[in-house]
SESE-786003 format. One record per atom (N, C-alpha, C): residue in one letter; x negated, y negated, z. Coordinates in steps of 0.05 Angstrom, whole numbers, plus 32768, in hexadecimal, padded with zeros to 4 digits. Layout:
N
AXYZ/...
% end
This chain:
441
M7BF781478244/M7BFF812D824D/M7BEC81178243/E7BD3811D8240/E7BC081098237/E7BC68100821B/G7BD08113820B/G7BD6810B81EF/G7BEF80FA81EC/I7BFF80F98201/I7C1880E981FE/I7C1380CC8201/F7C0380C48215/F7C0080A7821A/F7BF280988204/P7BDD80A381F7/P7BD1809581E1/P7BE5809081CA/N7BF680A481C5/N7C0B80A181B1/N7C1F808B81B8/L7C26808B81D2/L7C38807781DC/L7C2C805B81DA/L7C12805981E1/L7C04803F81DF/L7C02803681C2/D7BFE804981B0/D7BFD80418194/D7C188037818A/I7C2D80448193/I7C47803A818C/I7C4C801E8196/L7C45801981AF/L7C487FFF81BB/L7C387FEA81AC/K7C1F7FF181A4/K7C0E7FDE8196/K7C1B7FD7817A/I7C247FEC816D/I7C307FE88152/I7C497FD78155/S7C597FDC816A/S7C727FCD816F/S7C6B7FAF8174/A7C567FAB8185/A7C4E7F8F818B/A7C447F818172/L7C357F908161/L7C2B7F848148/L7C437F7D8136/F7C567F908134/F7C6D7F8C8123/F7C7D7F73812C/I7C807F708146/I7C8F7F588150/I7C807F3F814C/S7C657F408150/S7C557F28814D/S7C547F1E8130/K7C577F30811D/K7C567F298101/K7C717F2280F5/G7C847F1D8106/G7C9F7F1580FC/G7CB47F2B80FC/G7CAD7F438106/G7CC07F588107/G7CD87F538119/W7CD47F41812C/W7CEA7F3A813E/W7D027F2E812F/V7CFC7F228118/V7D127F178108/V7D257F2D80FE/L7D197F4480F5/L7D2A7F5A80EC/L7D3A7F668104/F7D2C7F68811B/F7D3A7F728132/F7D517F60813A/L7D4C7F46813A/L7D617F338142/L7D787F34812D/G7D717F368114/G7D857F3880FF/G7D977F508103/G7D8A7F67810A/G7D997F80810E/G7DAC7F7D8126/M7DA37F71813B/M7DB47F6D8153/M7DCB7F5A814D/I7DC67F45813D/I7DDB7F328136/I7DF07F418125/Y7DE77F528113/Y7DFA7F608102/Y7E0C7F738112/I7E007F818125/I7E0F7F948136/I7E247F848147/L7E1B7F6E8152/L7E2E7F5D8162/L7E447F528151/Y7E3D7F4B8138/Y7E527F408125/Y7E677F56811F/K7E5E7F6F811A/K7E707F848114/K7E827F8A812C/M7E777F898144/M7E877F8D815C/M7E9C7F778160/Y7E937F5F815A/Y7EA57F48815C/Y7EBC7F4A8148/R7EB67F50812F/R7ECB7F53811B/R7EDE7F698122/K7ED47F7F812C/K7EE57F968133/K7EF87F8E814A/E7EEE7F7F815D/E7EFE7F788174/E7F147F64816C/I7F0E7F4F815D/I7F227F3B8156/I7F377F478143/E7F2F7F598131/E7F427F668120/E7F557F798130/H7F497F878144/H7F597F988155/H7F6E7F878164/Q7F667F70816E/Q7F797F5F817D/Q7F8F7F55816A/F7F887F4E8151/F7F9B7F44813E/F7FB07F598137/V7FA67F718131/V7FB87F878129/V7FCB7F8E8140/H7FC17F908158/H7FD27F98816F/H7FE47F818178/S7FE07F69816E/S7FF27F538175/S800A7F528162/Q80097F63814D/Q801F7F638139/Q80367F748143/S804E7F6D813A/S80667F7C8141/S806E7F8C8128/W80757FA5812D/W807C7FB88117/W80987FC2811A/V80A47FCB8104/V80BF7FD68105/V80BF7FF080F6/F80CF80038101/F80D2801D80F4/F80ED801F80E8/L80EE802480CE/L8108802580BF/L810D804180B5/N8124804B80BB/N812D806680B1/N813E80618099/I8136806D8082/I814480688069/I815380818060/K816D807E805A/K817E80938050/K818A808B8036/V818C809E8023/V81998099800A/V81AF80AE8006/P81C380A87FF5/P81D980BB7FF0/P81CF80D67FE5/K81DD80EB7FEB/K81D581067FE2/K81D681097FC3/D81E680F87FB6/D81E880F97F99/D81D680E47F8D/N81BE80E17F97/N81AB80CD7F8E/N81A280D47F71/M81A880C27F5E/M81A080C67F42/M818D80B17F39/T818480A07F4C/T817280897F45/T815680947F3F/S814B808A7F29/S813080937F21/S811B808A7F36/T810580987F37/T80EF80917F48/T80E380767F40/L80E9806E7F28/L80E080537F1F/L80EA803D7F32/A810180427F3E/A810C802F7F51/A80FA802D7F6A/V80EF80437F73/V80DD80437F8A/V80C380347F83/E80BA80387F6A/E80A280297F62/E80A7800B7F63/A80BF80037F5A/A80C67FE67F5C/A80C87FDD7F79/V80D07FEE7F8B/V80D17FE77FA7/V80B57FE07FB1/F80A27FF17FAB/F80867FED7FB4/F80797FD57FA6/S80827FCF7F8E/S80787FB77F80/S80817F9E7F8F/Q809A7F9E7F98/Q80A57F877FA7/Q80997F867FC3/M80947F9C7FCF/M80887F9D7FEA/M806B7F937FEA/H805F7F927FD2/H80437F897FD0/H80407F6C7FD9/A80577F5E7FDC/A80577F427FE6/A804B7F408001/L80467F56800F/L80387F558029/L801C7F4B8026/F80107F4E800E/F7FF47F45800A/F7FF27F27800F/A7FDC7F20801E/A7FD77F048025/A7FBA7EFE801F/S7FB57EE78013/S7F9A7EDE800E/S7F917ECF8028/L7F7E7EDB8035/L7F757ED0804F/L7F5D7EBD804C/T7F5D7EA8805B/T7F477E95805A/T7F307E9E806C/F7F197E908069/F7F027E978079/F7F077E968097/P7F127E8080A2/P7F177E7F80BF/P7F2B7E9480C8/Q7F3F7E9A80B7/Q7F537EAE80BE/Q7F457ECA80C2/V7F327ED080B1/V7F257EEA80B1/V7F107EEC80C7/Y7EFE7ED880C8/Y7EE67ED980D8/Y7EE97ECD80F4/M7EFE7EBD80F8/M7F027EB18112/M7F1C7EBB8120/E7F317EBF8110/E7F4A7EC8811C/E7F4D7EE7811A/G7F3C7EF4810A/G7F3D7F118108/G7F537F1C80F8/R7F607F0B80E7/R7F767F1580D7/R7F6C7F2880C2/T7F7D7F3C80BC/T7F767F5080A8/T7F907F568099/Q7F8D7F628081/Q7FA57F688071/Q7FB57F7E807F/L7FCF7F798084/L7FE07F8C8091/L7FE97FA2807D/W7FF87FB58087/W7FFE7FCD8076/W80197FD8807E/Y80237FEA806D/Y803B7FFA8072/Y803380178077/S804480258085/S804180428088/S805A8050807E/L805780608069/L806D8070805E/L806B808C8069/E808080958076/E807F80AE8085/E809680C0807E/L808E80D78074/L80A180ED806D/L809F81018084/V80B481038094/V80B3811180AD/V80C7812880AE/S80BE813F80B7/S80D0815680BB/S80CF815E80D8/M80E6815B80E6/M80E881648102/M80FC817B8102/G80F081938105/G810181AB8105/G810F81AF80EB/G810481A680D5/G811081AA80BA/G8121819380B1/K8127817F80C2/K8137816880BA/K8124815380B0/I8127814B8097/I811481398089/I811E811C808B/S810C810B8094/S811280EE8096/S80FE80DE8087/F810780C7807C/F80F580B4806F/F80F2809C8081/I80DA8098808C/I80D58083809F/I80C1806F8093/L80C680568095/L80B48041808B/L80AD802E80A1/R8094802C80A8/R808B801A80BD/R807F800180AF/A80897FE980B7/A80817FD180AA/A807D7FBB80BF/P806C7FA680B8/P806B7F8F80CA/P80877F8380CC/I808F7F7A80E3/I80AB7F7280E8/I80B37F5A80D6/N809F7F4A80CF/N80A67F3380BE/N80AB7F3B80A1/M80A57F54809A/M80AA7F5E807F/M80C47F6F807D/R80D27F708093/R80EA7F818093/R80FE7F78807E/G81027F5F807B/G81157F548068/G810D7F5B804B/V80F37F598046/V80EA7F60802B/V80EE7F7E8025/V80E77F8F8039/V80EA7FAB8035/V81087FB38030/E81197FA88041/E81367FAF803E/E81417FA58024/A813A7F8C801C/A81447F818004/A813B7F917FEB/S81217F997FEC/S81177FA87FD5/S81247FC37FD2/I812B7FD07FE9/I81387FEA7FE8/I81557FE87FE0/Y81637FD57FED/Y81807FD27FE6/Y81847FC97FC9/A81717FBA7FBE/A81747FB27FA2/A81747FC97F8F/R81667FDF7F96/R81657FF77F85/R8177800D7F8E/Y817D800D7FA9/Y818E80227FB4/Y81A480147FC5/P81B980097FB8/P81CE7FFA7FC6/P81DC800B7FDB/D81DD80267FD7/D81EB80377FEA/D81D980428000/A81C180398002/A81AF80438016/A81B680388032/E81AE80468046/E81B1803D8062/E8196803A806E/I819080238079/I8176801D8085/I817B801580A2/T8171802480B5/T8175801F80D1/T815A801E80E0/E8159800C80F3/E8140800B8104/E814180218118/V812A802F811B/V81288045812D/V810F8042813E/A810D80518154/A80F580518164/A80DF80628157/D80C7805E8160/D80B0806D8156/D80B3808A815F/Y80B6809D814C/Y80BA80B98153/Y80A180C58160/M808980B8815D/M807180C28169/M806C80B88185/E807F80A7818F/E807B809A81A9/E807880AF81C0/N808880C581BE/N808780D981D3/N807580F081CE/F806680EE81B8/F8052810381B2/F803780FB81BE/H802C810D81CE/H8012810881DA/H8001812181D5/Y7FE7811C81D0/Y7FD6813381CB/Y7FBB812E81D7/D7FB2814081E7/D7F97813F81F4/D7F89815981EC/S7F75815781DC/S7F66816F81D2/S7F57817C81E9/D7F52816E81FF/D7F43817A8215/D7F5581888229/D7F6F81848226/D7F8281908239/D7F8981AD822F/E7F7E81C0823C/E7F8381DC8234/E7F9F81E6823B/N7FAD81D7824C/N7FC881DF8254/N7FDE81D28243/R7FD781C4822E/R7FEB81B7821D/R7FFC81CD8210/D801581C5820B/D802981D98202/D802881DD81E3/Y801E81C981D5/Y801E81CB81B8/Y800381C581AC/E800081CD8193/E7FE781CA8184/E7FEC81BA816B/I7FD781AF815F/I7FDB819F8147/I7FC881A88131/W7FD081A18119/W7FBF81A48101/W7FC2818A80F1/G7FAD818180E5/G7FAF816980D5/G7F98816580C2/T7F9B815380AF/T7F86814D809D/T7F8C8133808F/E7F7881258084/E7F7C810F8072/E7F77811A8056/W7F81810B8042/W7F7E81138026/W7F6C80FF8017/K7F5E810A8003/K7F4D80F97FF3/K7F5181007FD6/L7F4680EF7FC5/L7F4780F47FA8/L7F2F81047F9F/A7F3381167F8C/A7F1E81277F83/A7F0A81187F71/Q7F1481037F64/Q7F0380F37F51/Q7F0480D67F59/D7EF880C67F49/D7EF880A97F4D/D7F15809F7F4E/F7F1A808C7F60/F7F3680827F63/F7F4180747F4B/A7F2F806D7F38/A7F3980607F1F/A7F4A80747F0F/V7F46808E7F12/V7F5580A27F04/V7F6F80A87F14/P7F8680A57F08/P7F9F80AA7F18/P7FA680C77F1B/I7FB680CD7F2F/I7FC280E77F32/I7FDA80E97F1F/K7FE581017F1C/K7FFE81047F0D/K801480F67F1C/T802580E77F0D/T803A80D97F1A/T805580E47F11/Y806A80D87F1C/Y808580E27F16/Y808B80E07EF8/K807E80CD7EEA/K808380CB7ECD/K807980E37EBD/D806580F07EC8/D805B81097EBB/D806D81207EBF/F8082811D7ED0/F809581337ED6/F80B0812E7EC9/E80B281197EB9/E80CB81137EAB/E80C8811D7E8E/H80DB812E7E85/H80DA81397E6A/H80F681357E5D/P80F9811F7E4E/P811381197E42/P811F812F7E31/A810D813F7E24/A811781547E12/A811D816E7E20/A811581717E39/A8118818A7E47/A8134818C7E53/E813C81A47E5A/E815681A87E66/E8157819B7E82/E8141819E7E91/E813F81907EAB/E812E81777EA6/K813C81607EA1/K812E81487E98/K811C813C7EAE/I8123813F7EC7/I811381347EDD/I810C814A7EF0/I80F2814E7EF5/I80E881617F09/I80DB81517F1F/D80E481557F37/D80D981467F4E/D80BD81517F54/P80A881407F52/P808D81497F58/P808981527F75/L809B81497F87/L809881507FA3/L80AC81657FAC/S80B881737F99/S80CC81877FA0/S80C0819D7FB2/G80A781A57FAC/G809B81B97FBD/G809681AF7FD9/V808F81957FDC/V808A81897FF6/V80A481878006/F80BA817E7FF9/F80D4817C8006/F80DD81988010/E80D981AC7FFF/E80E281C78007/E80D181D1801E/G80B781CB801E/G80A681D38035/G80AF81C6804F/L80B581AC804D/L80BD819D8065/L80D881A88070/S80E981B0805E/S810481BA8066/S810281D68074/K80EB81E38071/K80E781FE807C/K80DD81FD8099/M80D881E680A4/M80CE81E480BF/M80E281EE80D3/D80D981FD80E7/D80EB820780FC/D80F181F28110/P810581F68121/P810D81E28135/P80F681D98147/H80E381EA814C/H80CD81E3815E/H80B581D68150/E80B781D18136/E80A181C78126/E80A581AA811D/F808F819D811A/F808E8181810F/F8079818080FA/Y8081817380E4/Y806D816E80CE/Y8071815180C4/G805C814280C3/G805D812680BA/G8049812180A4/I80528113808F/I8041810A807A/I804080EB807B/Q802980E08081/Q802680C38084/Q801580B8806E/T802180A5805F/T801380978049/T8012807A8050/I7FFA80718059/I7FF680548060/I7FEE80458047/I7FFB802F8041/I7FF5801F8029/I7FF080028032/Q7FD97FF88029/Q7FD17FDD8030/Q7FCE7FCD8015/P7FDE7FB98011/P7FDC7FAA7FF7/P7FC07F9F7FF2/T7FB77FA07FDA/T7F9D7F957FD3/T7FA07F867FB9/D7F8F7F717FB5/D7F917F607F9E/D7F837F6E7F86/D7F8B7F657F6E/D7F817F727F55/D7F627F707F53/E7F577F5A7F5C/E7F3A7F567F58/E7F297F687F69/S7F357F757F7D/S7F257F867F8F/S7F227FA27F84/W7F327FAA7F70/W7F307FC67F67/W7F337FC97F48/K7F417FB77F3B/K7F447FBB7F1E/K7F2B7FB87F0E/P7F187FA67F15/P7EFE7FA67F07/P7EF07FC07F08/H7EF37FCF7F1E/H7EE77FEA7F1F/H7EF37FFC7F0A/G7F0D7FFA7F07/G7F1B800B7EF3/G7F1280037ED7/E7F0E7FE97ED2/E7F047FE17EB7/E7EE87FEB7EB2/M7ED77FEB7EC6/M7EBC7FF67EC3/M7EBD80147EBE/Y7ED080217ECB/Y7ED2803E7EC7/Y7EDA80447EAA/I7EEB80337E9F/I7EF380377E83/I7EDB80337E70/K7ECB80207E76/K7EB3801C7E66/K7EA080347E67/K7E9E80417E7E/K7E8E80597E80/K7E9A806F7E70/L7EB480727E70/L7EC180877E61/L7EBE80837E43/T7EBE806A7E3A/T7EBC80647E1D/T7E9F80617E14/G7E8C80637E26/G7E7080617E1F/G7E6780447E1B/E7E7780317E23/E7E6F80157E20/E7E5A800E7E35/E7E487FFC7E2E/E7E337FF47E40/E7E3E7FE77E59/V7E367FF17E70/V7E407FE77E89/V7E2B7FD67E96/P7E337FBD7E9E/P7E1F7FAC7EAC/P7E147FB97EC5/H7DFA7FB67EC8/H7DED7FC37EE0/H7DF47FB37EF9/E7DFD7FC17F0E/E7E037FB47F27/E7DEA7FAE7F36/A7DE77F957F3E/A7DCF7F8C7F4C/A7DCF7F977F68/K7DB87FA27F70/K7DB57FAC7F8B/K7D9C7FA07F98/F7D9B7FA17FB3/F7D857F967FC1/F7D6B7FA37FBA/S7D6C7FBE7FB5/S7D547FCC7FAD/S7D497FC37F92/D7D5C7FBB7F80/D7D537FB07F66/D7D437F977F69/L7D4B7F867F7C/L7D3D7F6D7F81/L7D207F737F8B/L7D1D7F877F9C/L7D037F8E7FA6/L7CF17F9A7F90/M7CFD7FA97F7E/M7CEE7FB67F69/M7CEB7FA67F4F/A7CF77F8E7F4E/A7CF77F7E7F36/A7CDA7F787F2C/P7CC77F707F3E/P7CAC7F6A7F34/P7C9F7F837F27/L7CA27F9A7F34/L7C967FB37F29/L7CA37FBA7F0E/N7CBE7FB87F0D/N7CCC7FBE7EF3/N7CC37FAB7EDD/A7CC07F927EE4/A7CB77F7E7ECF/A7C9B7F857EC5/F7C8A7F8D7ED7/F7C6F7F947ECF/F7C6E7FAD7EBE/A7C7F7FC17EC6/A7C807FDB7EB7/A7C8B7FD77E9B/N7C9E7FC47E98/N7CAA7FC07E7E/N7C9C7FAB7E6D/F7C877F9F7E77/F7C797F8A7E69/F7C6B7F957E50/S7C6E7F877E3A/S7C627F907E21/S7C507F797E16/Y7C367F7F7E15/Y7C247F6B7E0A/Y7C297F657DEC/T7C327F7A7DDE/T7C377F777DC1/T7C4E7F647DBC/N7C647F687DCB/N7C7B7F577DC8/N7C757F3B7DD1/F7C647F397DE6/F7C5F7F1E7DF1/F7C4F7F0D7DDE/F7C397F197DD2/F7C277F0A7DC2/F7C2F7F0A7DA4/M7C3B7F217D9B/M7C417F237D7E/M7C5E7F1E7D78/G7C6F7F1C7D8D/G7C8B7F187D88/G7C9A7F327D89/G7CB17F337D95/G7CC07F4C7D97/G7CDD7F477D91/G7CED7F5C7D96/G7D097F597D92/G7D127F5C7D75/H7D017F697D64/H7D097F6B7D48/H7D1F7F7F7D43/G7D267F8E7D58/G7D3B7FA27D54/G7D577F987D5A/H7D5B7F7D7D5B/H7D757F737D63/H7D8B7F797D4E/E7D847F7A7D35/E7D977F7F7D20/E7DA27F9C7D23/E7D8F7FAE7D28/E7D977FCA7D2C/E7DA87FCD7D45/E7DA27FBF7D5A/E7DB17FC07D72/E7DCD7FB57D6E/G7DD07FA07D5D/G7DEA7F947D58/G7DFC7FA67D49/N7DF17FB97D3A/N7E027FCB7D2A/N7E0C7FE37D3A/K7E027FE67D52/K7E0B7FFD7D63/K7E287FF97D6A/P7E38800E7D6B/P7E54800C7D73/P7E5780037D90/R7E6B7FF37D95/R7E6F7FE87DB0/R7E757FFE7DC4/N7E8480127DBC/N7E8A80297DCD/N7E8E80427DBB/N7E9580587DC8/N7E9880717DBA/N7EB580797DB4/W7EC780657DB4/W7EE4806A7DB2/W7EEB807B7D99/M7EDF80747D82/M7EE580827D69/M7EDD809F7D69/S7EC980A67D79/S7EBF80C17D79/S7ECA80D17D91/M7EDA80C57DA2/M7EE580D27DBA/M7EFB80E57DB2/T7EFF80FB7DC2/T7F14810E7DBD/T7F2F81027DC8/E7F45810E7DC0/E7F5F81057DC9/E7F6181077DE8/A7F56811C7DF3/A7F57811F7E10/A7F4781087E1E/E7F3081017E13/E7F2080EB7E1F/E7F2F80D17E1C/K7F3D80CC7E06/K7F4C80B47E02/K7F6480B37E16/E7F7080CA7E1A/E7F8780CC7E2D/E7F7E80C47E49/R7F6680CD7E50/R7F5B80C67E6B/R7F5780A87E6E/V7F4E809B7E59/V7F4B807E7E59/V7F6680717E5C/A7F7A807C7E4E/A7F9580707E50/A7FA080737E6C/L7F9A80897E7A/L7FA3808D7E95/L7F9880787EA8/V7F7E80737EA5/V7F71805E7EB6/V7F7D80437EB0/E7F81803D7E96/E7F8D80237E8F/E7FA980207E9B/R7FB880367E9B/R7FD380357EA6/R7FD280307EC4/K7FBE803B7ED2/K7FBD80387EEF/K7FB6801B7EF6/I7FA2800F7EE9/I7F997FF47EF0/I7FAD7FDF7EE7/G7FC17FE77ED8/G7FD57FD37ECE/G7FEB7FCE7EE2/K7FEA7FDB7EFA/K7FFF7FD77F0D/K7FF37FCF7F28/P80037FC37F3A/P7FF97FBB7F55/P7FEE7FD37F64/G7FDA7FCF7F75/G7FCE7FE57F84/G7FCF7FE17FA2/Y7FCC7FF77FB0/Y7FCB7FF77FCD/Y7FB380087FD6/N7FA47FFE7FEA/N7F9180107FF8/N7FA280258007/T7F9B803E8004/T7FAC8053800D/T7F9D8067801F/K7FAC80718033/K7FA280868045/K7FB8809A8049/I7FB380B38045/I7FC780C88048/I7FBF80DB805E/R7FD180E08071/R7FCC80F28087/R7FE381068089/H7FDD811F8090/H7FF181338097/H7FED813C80B3/L8003814180C1/L8001814A80DD/L8017815F80E2/Y800F817680ED/Y8021818C80F3/Y801E81928110/I80358193811E/I80358198813B/I804981AF8141/A804081C28151/A805181D98159/A804681E48173/P805781F38182/P804D8200819A/P803682138193/K8024821681A7/K800C822681A3/K801182418197/D8025824F81A3/D802A826B819B/D803C826D8182/K804482568177/K80568257815F/K804A82478147/M803182418148/M802482338131/M802582468119/D802F823C8103/D8031824D80EB/D8021824080D4/P800A824B80CE/P7FF9823F80B9/P8006823E809E/T801982508099/T80268250807F/T80378237807A/K803F822A8090/K804F8212808D/K803F81FB8081/K802781F7808C/K801681E28081/K800D81E98065/N800982038060/N8000820B8045/N801682058030/M802F82068037/M804481FF8025/M804381E1801D/I803D81D08030/I803C81B4802A/I802281AD801A/V800C81B98023/V7FF381B48014/V7FF681BD7FF7/G800281D47FF3/G800681DE7FD8/G801A81CD7FC8/G802C81C07FD6/G803F81AE7FC8/G803281967FBB/Y801981907FC2/Y800B81797FB6/Y7FFC81817F9C/R7FFA819B7F97/R7FEA81A57F80/R7FF6819B7F65/P801081997F61/P801A81907F48/P801281737F41/L800881647F54/L800081487F4F/L7FE481457F43/G7FD7815B7F3D/G7FBD815A7F30/G7FBB816B7F18/S7FA981657F06/S7FA481747EEE/S7F8781707EE5/I7F80817D7ECF/I7F65817A7EC4/I7F61815D7EBA/M7F7681517EAF/M7F7481367EA4/M7F7581217EB9/T7F8381267ECF/T7F8881117EE2/T7F7881177EFC/N7F7B81057F0F/N7F6F81087F29/N7F81811B7F39/K7F7881237F51/K7F8981337F62/K7F82812D7F7F/L7F9581337F91/L7F9181307FAD/L7F89814A7FB9/K7F7781497FCD/K7F6E81617FDA/K7F68815A7FF7/P7F6B816E800A/P7F6581698026/P7F488162802A/D7F43814F803C/D7F2781478042/D7F1B815A8057/G7F0481668051/G7EF881798063/G7EEF816D807D/K7EE78153807D/K7EDD81468096/K7EF3814380AA/T7F0C813E80A2/T7F22813A80B4/T7F34815280B8/F7F31816680A6/F7F40817F80A8/F7F3B818D80C2/T7F50819380D2/T7F4C819C80ED/T7F4681BA80EE/S7F3081C280E2/S7F2681DD80E5/S7F0781DB80E1/V7EF981ED80EC/V7EDC81ED80EB/V7ED1820980E4/D7EBF820A80D1/D7EB3822380C9/D7E98822780D6/Y7E92823E80DF/Y7E79824480EC/Y7E63824880D7/K7E4A824480DE/K7E34824680CC/K7E27826280CD/I7E23826C80E5/I7E16828680E9/I7E27829980F9/S7E2D82918112/S7E3C82A38124/S7E5282938132/P7E6B829C812F/P7E81828E813C/P7E7F828F815B/T7E7482A48165/T7E7182A78182/T7E5C8294818D/L7E4582938181/L7E308281818B/L7E3782638187/E7E45825E8171/E7E4B8242816B/E7E6682398177/R7E74824A8185/R7E8E8243818F/R7E908229819F/P7E7E822481B2/P7E80820B81C2/P7E7E81F281B0/I7E6B81F3819D/I7E6881DC818A/I7E8081D98178/L7E8A81F0816D/L7EA181F0815B/L7EB981E5816A/D7EBD81ED8182/D7ED481E48192/D7ED381C68196/R7EBB81BB819B/R7EB9819E81A0/R7EBF818E8186/I7EB48199816F/I7EB9818C8156/I7ED7818C814F/L7EE481A38153/L7F0081A6814C/L7F118194815E/A7F0A81938178/A7F198182818B/A7F1781648182/K7EFF815C8179/K7EFC81408170/K7F0C813B8157/K7F0C814D8144/K7F1C814A812C/K7F3A81478132/K7F4481588144/K7F608157814B/K7F67813D815A/K7F558134816B/K7F59811B8179/K7F5C81048166/Y7F4B81028152/Y7F4B80EB8140/Y7F6280ED812C/I7F6981058122/I7F7F8106810F/I7F9980FF811D/F7F9D81078136/F7FB581008145/F7FB680E3814C/K7F9F80D88154/K7F9E80BC815B/K7FA380AA8143/G7F9780B2812C/G7F9A80A28114/G7FB780A3810A/Y7FC480BA810C/Y7FE080BC8104/Y7FF380AC8116/K7FEF80AF8130/K800180A28143/K7FFE80848142/E7FE6807A813F/E7FE1805D813E/E7FE480518122/R7FE88062810E/R7FE8805880F2/R7FCF804880EC/N7FB9805480F4/N7F9F804680F3/N7F92804A80D7/I7F89803380CC/I7F7D803580B1/I7F5F803880B2/H7F53803680CA/H7F36803780CC/H7F2C805380D4/L7F3C806280E3/L7F33807D80EA/L7F35808F80D2/G7F2180A180D0/G7F2180B480BA/G7F1180AA80A2/I7F1780B5808B/I7F0880AE8073/I7F1180938068/P7F0180878057/P7F08806D804B/P7F21806F803A/M7F3080598038/M7F4880588028/M7F418057800A/F7F5380607FF9/F7F4F805E7FDC/F7F6880517FD0/V7F6580487FB7/V7F7A80387FAA/V7F8D804A7F9A/L7FA780477F9F/L7FBC80527F8E/L7FCD803B7F85/N7FD8803D7F6C/N7FEA80287F64/N8007802F7F6B/V801A801D7F66/V803580217F6F/V804280397F63/E803A80417F4B/E804680587F3E/E803D80727F4C/E802480737F54/E801A808A7F63/E8027808C7F7F/I802A80757F8C/I803680757FA7/I8053807D7FA6/A806180747F91/A807D807C7F8E/A8080809A7F8A/T806C80A67F7E/T806B80C37F7A/T806880D27F94/L805980C67FA7/L805380D37FC1/L806980CD7FD6/F807980B87FD2/F808D80B27FE5/F80A680A87FD6/H80B980B97FD2/H80D280B27FC5/H80E880C47FCE/F810080BC7FC8/F811880CB7FD1/F811E80E17FBC/P812680F97FC6/P812C810F7FB4/P814281067FA0/I813F81107F87/I815281097F72/I816581207F6D/T817F811B7F6D/T8193812F7F67/T819481337F48/T8193814C7F40/T819681527F23/T81AD81667F1F/E81B3816C7F06/E81C9817E7F00/E81C581997F0C/T81AC81A27F0D/T81A681BD7F16/T819A81BE7F32/R819581A77F3D/R818881A67F58/R819481917F69/P81A481997F7D/P81AF81857F90/P819A817C7FA3/M81A081667FB1/M818D815C7FC5/M818A81717FDC/I817181737FE6/I816C81867FFC/I817D817E8014/A818C8192801E/A819F818C8033/A81928181804C/S817981888052/S816C817F806A/S816381628069/V816481558052/V815C8139804F/V81728127805B/E816A8114806C/E817E81028077/E818C80F28061/Q81A780F18061/Q81B680E4804C/Q81CA80D28058/T81D480BF8048/T81EA80AE8051/T820380C08053/L821580B98066/L822D80C9806A/L824080C88052/S824280B18046/S825480AF802F/S824A8099801D/K8251809B8004/K824880877FF1/K8258806E7FF4/K824A80577FF6/K8258803E7FFA/K826180337FDF/S827680247FDE/S828080187FC5/S82877FFC7FCB/Q82837FEB7FB7/Q828A7FCF7FB9/Q82A87FCB7FB5/P82B47FB77FC2/P82D17FB17FBD/P82D57FA67FA1/P82EC7FAB7F95/P82F07FA07F7A/P82EF7F817F7A/A82E67F777F63/A82E27F5A7F61/A82FC7F4A7F64/N83137F577F5B/N832D7F497F5B/N833E7F4F7F74/L83317F587F8A/L83407F5E7FA2/L834C7F457FAD/P83677F457FB3/P83747F2D7FBE/P83697F267FD9/V83677F0D7FDF/V835D7F037FF8/V83727EF38006/L83787EF9801F/L838C7EEB802E/L83807ED18039/L838C7EBB8031/L83837EA08039/L83947E968050/E83887E8C8065/E83977E81807B/E839F7E658075/
% end
C-alpha cells in the first residue's frame, strides 16, 4: 500500500505540471472535438429520420431481352439525387447525402426486386425505368422487414439469422468484372448473366426461408473519388506521385531539412544533374506488359463513369431447426464469377460475418464467443432493417456499370428462359396503333 500513494502523488504532480504548462488547451480541444462529433451525429440522425421513403416493387416481362446496359443508364439517371450541400446545410441543419437501397429478395423462393428511395425521387426512378423498360410494372409496397424482429438475447426466439457485409479485395479504383465481360458476340451464347448463379440460389429457398441481398448506393461527386483513381494509375505506370502532406511530416520537417542539408551544394552550387533527370522517361508505359496495360485500362474505364458510395449486405433468416448453411453458400459462391486475377473481387467481411472462431478452446471461450456472435447478429440485422450506411464497415465506390452488374433483371436468351420464381408482369403491354380512330363528341 505504501508504494501506491507515492506513485499516485507523482501522477497528480505530473498532471498539475502538464495543465499549468498549457496542457489544458489539448484537453479542452479534445473535449470540444468529442462534443462536435456527438452534435454532428445527432443532427444528421434527426435529418435522416425526418425523410420520407418509398418502397417500389419492380417487375419486368418474362421475355425480357433488354441489355443490362439499360440498367446502367437507369443508375446514371438516378445519380440526380446527388446534391451539393452548403456549409450551413451540413453543419447547422445536419443535412447529408441521401441514398437508395437496391434489394434482391427471396421469400420462400419467390424473387422480388425492391428499390427503396427518398419519396421526392420517386418520379425520377420511375421515369428512368419506364424509359428503358416500357412494359415494366412498378408498384408501391410496404417494407417487407416491418414485421421482422430479432433479439439476440432472446433464447426463446423461433428463428435464427446469418449475415455479412461485403468488401473489395483490392483498392476500390480497380473494378470488379462487369456484365460487359460476360458478353461474347462470337460465342453461341452471346450473353451470359453474371448473376445467374445468384438467381438460381435465391430460387432454391424453401417456403420457411428468407434471403435478402441489400446494395445501398449513395451518389458521390467526381472530385471525391476520381483523383484517387488517377493517382492509382500513376502508381501502376511508375509515374512520380506527389507526396501527400501529413501532420507528422510537418513535425519532422526541420529534422528532414537538416538531414538533407548539403554544404557542398550550398557553397559550391548544386543541381548539376538536371539534364540527366530531364531525360528520364515520364513513366514505364513502354516497358509494361500487356496485362499491366490492361489493368490500367480497367481503372480508366471505371473512373470514366459516375460513382456511388456502396454498401452490400446479405441476410438469411430461417427457423432455428431448419437453418441450412448450404443455402447461403450457394449465394456466396454466386459472387465468385465477378472476380479474376486482373480485376477486383468481392468477398465477405470477417468483422461482420456472423460466425466466430475460437483461439484455444471452444469450451473455455464459449461465453465470450457467444457475446461476440450475438453482437454481430444484432448489428447486421439492425443495419439491414434500417438501411443504415454507418453501421458496419466503411462504404466503397462502385461506378454505374458495376452496380448494374450487381442489380439487374434476368435476361431471356434463346437457350435460357427467365427463372420462373422471378416476379414478372402478367402480360406484355402494347401501345395502341397511331392511326386508331377516335370518336369525337
